[in-house]
C-alpha positions in Angstrom: 167.6 274.1 254.4 164.0 274.7 255.1 164.7 278.2 256.5 166.7 279.1 253.4 163.9 277.9 251.2 161.4 280.0 253.1 163.6 283.0 252.9 163.8 282.6 249.2 160.1 282.1 248.7 159.5 285.3 250.9 161.8 287.3 248.7 160.1 286.1 245.5 156.6 286.4 246.6 156.7 289.1 249.1 153.9 291.5 248.7 154.8 295.2 248.3 154.0 297.7 251.1 150.4 299.0 251.1 149.9 302.6 250.0 147.2 304.9 251.3 145.8 301.9 253.3 144.2 304.1 256.0 142.7 306.4 253.6 141.3 303.5 251.7 139.8 301.9 254.9 138.2 305.3 255.9 136.2 305.3 252.6 134.3 302.2 253.6 130.8 303.0 254.7 130.2 301.0 257.8 128.8 301.8 261.3 131.7 303.3 263.5 130.5 302.5 267.1 132.0 304.6 269.9 133.4 303.1 273.1 130.4 304.5 274.9 128.0 302.7 272.5 130.2 299.7 272.8 129.9 299.6 276.6 126.1 299.9 276.5 125.8 297.2 273.7 127.8 294.8 275.9 125.6 295.5 278.9 122.6 294.6 276.8 124.4 291.5 275.5 124.6 290.1 279.1 121.7 287.8 279.7 118.8 289.0 282.0 119.4 286.0 284.3 122.6 287.5 285.5 120.8 290.6 286.7 117.9 288.6 288.0 120.2 286.2 290.1 122.0 289.2 291.5 118.6 290.5 292.8 117.7 287.1 294.1 121.1 286.8 295.9 120.4 290.1 297.7 116.9 289.0 298.7 118.4 285.7 299.9 120.9 287.5 302.1 118.2 289.6 303.7 116.1 286.5 304.3 119.1 284.6 305.9 119.8 287.6 308.2 116.1 287.8 309.3 115.8 284.1 309.9 119.0 283.6 311.8 118.8 286.1 314.8 120.7 284.1 317.2 124.2 285.5 317.8 125.4 281.9 318.4 124.5 281.1 314.8 126.9 283.7 313.4 129.1 281.0 311.9 126.1 279.5 310.1 125.1 282.8 308.8 128.6 283.5 307.4 129.0 280.2 305.5 125.5 280.3 304.2 125.9 283.8 302.7 129.4 283.2 301.6 128.2 280.0 299.8 125.9 282.0 297.6 128.7 284.0 296.0 130.2 281.0 294.1 126.8 280.8 292.3 127.3 284.5 291.3 130.7 283.6 290.0 129.3 280.8 288.0 127.0 283.0 286.2 129.8 285.5 285.4 132.0 282.7 284.2 129.4 281.3 281.8 128.9 284.8 280.4 132.7 285.2 279.8 132.8 281.8 278.2 129.8 282.5 276.1 131.8 283.2 272.9 133.4 279.6 273.0 130.4 277.7 274.3 128.0 279.1 271.8 130.4 279.2 268.8 130.3 283.0 268.6 133.9 283.8 268.5 134.0 284.1 264.7 131.0 286.5 264.8 132.6 288.8 267.5 136.0 288.9 265.7 134.4 290.6 262.7 133.3 293.6 264.8 135.2 296.9 265.1 136.5 295.9 268.5 138.5 292.7 268.6 137.7 289.8 270.6 140.2 290.6 273.4 138.5 294.0 273.8 135.0 292.4 273.9 136.2 289.9 276.5 137.9 292.5 278.7 134.8 294.7 278.5 132.5 291.9 279.4 134.8 290.9 282.3 134.8 294.5 283.6 131.0 294.9 283.5 130.5 291.6 285.3 133.1 292.4 287.8 131.8 295.8 288.6 128.3 294.4 289.0 129.4 291.6 291.4 131.5 294.1 293.4 128.4 296.3 293.7 126.4 293.3 294.9 129.1 292.3 297.2 129.3 295.8 298.7 125.6 295.9 299.5 125.7 292.5 301.1 128.8 293.4 303.2 127.2 296.6 304.3 123.9 294.9 305.4 125.6 291.9 307.0 128.1 294.0 309.0 125.1 295.2 311.2 124.1 291.7 311.9 127.5 290.1 312.8 130.1 291.2 315.3 133.0 291.3 312.9 134.9 294.2 311.3 134.2 294.9 307.7 137.7 293.8 306.7 137.4 290.4 308.4 133.9 289.9 307.2 134.9 290.8 303.7 137.6 288.1 303.7 135.2 285.5 304.8 132.6 286.3 302.2 134.9 287.0 299.2 137.4 284.2 299.4 135.0 281.4 298.2 133.9 283.7 295.4 137.5 284.3 294.3 138.4 280.6 294.5 135.5 279.9 292.0 136.6 282.7 289.7 140.1 281.4 289.6 139.2 277.8 289.1 136.8 278.9 286.2 139.5 281.1 284.6 141.9 278.2 284.7 139.4 275.9 283.0 138.6 278.6 280.3 142.4 278.9 279.5 142.5 275.1 278.8 139.0 274.3 277.5 137.6 276.2 274.5 134.5 273.9 273.9 131.0 274.1 275.3 132.0 271.7 278.0 133.8 274.5 279.9 130.4 275.6 281.2 129.7 272.3 282.9 133.2 272.3 284.2 132.7 275.8 285.7 129.5 274.4 287.4 131.5 271.6 288.9 133.9 274.1 290.4 131.3 276.2 291.8 129.5 273.2 293.4 132.9 271.9 294.8 133.7 275.2 296.4 130.2 275.5 298.0 130.5 271.9 299.4 134.0 272.5 300.8 133.0 275.8 302.2 130.2 274.1 304.2 132.5 271.2 305.4 135.2 273.6 306.6 132.7 276.0 308.2 131.1 273.3 310.3 134.3 271.6 311.3 136.1 271.9 314.6 138.7 274.1 313.2 136.6 277.2 313.7 138.1 278.9 310.6 136.1 282.0 311.3 138.0 282.6 314.6 140.5 285.5 315.0 143.6 283.4 315.0 143.0 282.3 311.4 142.6 286.0 310.0 146.3 286.1 308.8 145.7 283.0 306.8 142.6 284.5 305.2 144.6 287.7 304.3 147.4 285.7 302.6 144.8 283.6 300.7 143.0 286.6 299.6 146.1 288.3 298.2 147.3 285.1 296.4 143.9 284.6 294.9 143.9 288.1 293.6 147.3 287.8 292.0 146.5 284.4 290.5 143.1 285.8 289.1 145.0 288.7 287.5 147.5 286.3 285.9 144.8 284.0 284.6 142.6 286.9 283.2 145.7 288.4 281.5 146.4 284.9 280.0 142.8 284.4 278.8 142.8 287.8 277.0 146.3 287.1 275.4 144.9 283.7 274.2 142.3 285.5 272.1 145.1 287.6 270.4 146.0 284.6 268.3 142.5 284.5 267.0 142.1 288.2 266.0 142.0 288.8 262.3 140.0 292.0 262.2 
C-alpha cells in the first residue's frame, strides 16, 4: 500500500526534466579551479606539523643509526625505527579525518570537487609523502643493517600498515571528533606491541619468519585498499554538490 501511494505521489508531483541545465550552470560566474590548482591547494591545506614531523623522523633515524653502532644491537635498531612509523601514520590519519573532527564536511562539499575527491587527493598526497620518507629511511638503514632491502622493508613497513588499517577501520565507524583520539590509541598500541614482540624470545626478525612477514604485508595491503575504498564510498552519500 505504501509503495502504491509513493508511486501515485511521484506521478502527480514529479518535476519535469530540466532543459538547458548545463548551459545555465555554465553562465554562473564562479572560480573554476583546475586539477593542478586543486592539488596544490590540498598540499597547502595539510598542516605544517606533518612536514615537520617527517623531517624529525628522518633526523631521529639518523641519530639512532649513529648511536647504535654495535652489530649485535641490530634487532633493537629495527624495532626502534619501525616504532617511529606508526606516529607518521597517526599524523596522516588525523589529516584524513580532519573534515569530520573539525566539522568541515559541509564546507568541503560546497566546493567544485566533491568530498570524495578531496579525501582521495588528500590520501594520495599523504601516502606519497610517507612513501618518500620511508624510501629515504630504507635506503639509509640498509647500509647499517645486514638485511636485504626487501626483508628490511617488511620489518619497517608492517607496523605502519597495521596503524593505517586500524585508523581507517575506526574512521569508517566513527564520524565524530573522538576518532582522532581513537587513532592515537591505535598508534600507541602498535608501538607497545612492536616493542614487546621485538624483545621477546621469538626473534621475529630471524629468517625463518620472513614468509610470515610477506603474507602479513600482502593481507594488510589488501585490507587497507578495501577500507580506503569503503571510506570514500561513505562520503558519496553526503555529496550534494
